[in-house]
N, C-alpha and C positions, 0 to 999 in steps of 0.2 A: 488551332483556331477555335475560338469560342462563338464567334458571330458568323451567321450564315445567311446569304441571300438565297431565298427560296423561290424557285420557279413556279409559275402558275400551276403546272401539271402536278406538282407536289401538294400545293394547297388544296386542290380539288380532292386529293386522296385523304385529307383530314376530315372531309365532310360527306363524302360519298364512298361507298364500299367499292374498291377497285383493287386490282393486283398491286401489291406493294403498299397498301394502306397501312399495314402494320409497321413497315419501315418508316413511313411518313410520320406516324404517331411517335415512333421511337426517336426520330429526329427532334421532335418537340420536347420530349422528356429528357433526352440526353443534353440538349442545348440548355435547358433550364437547370439541370443538375450541374453543368459546368459554369453556370453564371453568365451564359452568353445570351445574345439577342437573335431573334429571327427577323430578318428584314425582307420586305417585299417591294417590288416596284409599284408605283402608284397605279399603273394600269392593270396590275395582276388581279386585284379584287374584282374589278369589272369583268375581266376576262374569265375568271372563275365563276362569277355569277352567270355569265353567258353559257358556260358549260352546263351549269345546273338547269338553265332555261332550255337548252337543247335536249337534255334528258327528259324534261317535262314535255316539250314539244313532240318528242318521239314516243311519248306515253310510256317511258321507262320509269317515271316517277309520278306520283300523284301530286296535286297542287300542294297539299299539306306537307308532303315529304320535301318538295322543292323549297317551300317557305322555311321549313326546319333547317335544311342544309344551308340556306342563305343566312339564317339567323346565326348558326354556328360559325359560318365564315366571317360574319361581321363581328363576332365576339373573339375571334382569334387574337392571341396575344402577339402581335407583330408590330414592327416599326415600319411605317410606310416611307419610302424614299422616292423623291422625284427623279425621273429618268431623263427629262428633256435636255438637261445640260450635256448629257453623253450621247445625244442623238447623232451628231456628226461622226464621232468615233464609231458608233454602232453601225452607221451607214458604211463606213470603210470596212468594218469587220464583215458585214453582210456581203459586200461586193467581193472581198478577198476569199471568203469561205463558201460563198453561194448558199447562204442561209437567210431566213426571213429577218427583217429588220428587228422585230420584237425579240427573236432569239439572240440576235447580235447585241441588242440593248442589254439583255441579261448578262451576256459575256462581258461587255464593256463596263457595266456597273460592278461586276465582281472585281475586275481589275482596279477601277477607280476607287472603290470603297476599301480595297485591301482586305477583303474577306473571302471566305470560301463560298462556293456556290453549290447548291444541290438541285438537281433536275432529274426527271424521269425520262428525258428526251435522249434516248440512246443514239439516234443519228447525229444529234448535235454534239454529243460527247465524242463520238467517233471522229467527227470532222475537226473540232477545235481542241480536243483533249490534250494533244501533244504540246500545243502552244499555251494552253491554259490549264495546267495540271491541278490548279486549286478548285476546279469544277469537278464535283463528285457525282457519280451516278447513284441515284437513290437506292437502286437494287443492291448496291454494295455497302449500304450504310451499316 
């Protein structure tokens, strides 16, 4: 697979120093080297911006650091894909696996787009991994 749907928790690692940030950046370079695209759900950038704001709110970042992280996020070379069309499927997945609808939307879109998925959400991979082996845990990138 050359194209990857990237979960919000991976995008955050591109702009904030977190465990597995090195793997998240390697995903970017490996995908570019393979001629692939990084895809993100339309809600993911807003969700990632909220993570940055939360760090700012908790005084873990200065305002300048938060603005810099947001600017980097907005410059990320990603293709934004709308997720609304898969909402019904996502709801079914959420109910079946007892996961949040947003997480289930990520899973549904991986399947619908026919691409691999990359997430740092270990509990999600534990729950849906057998049925959706195309979803890869960032830690094992």
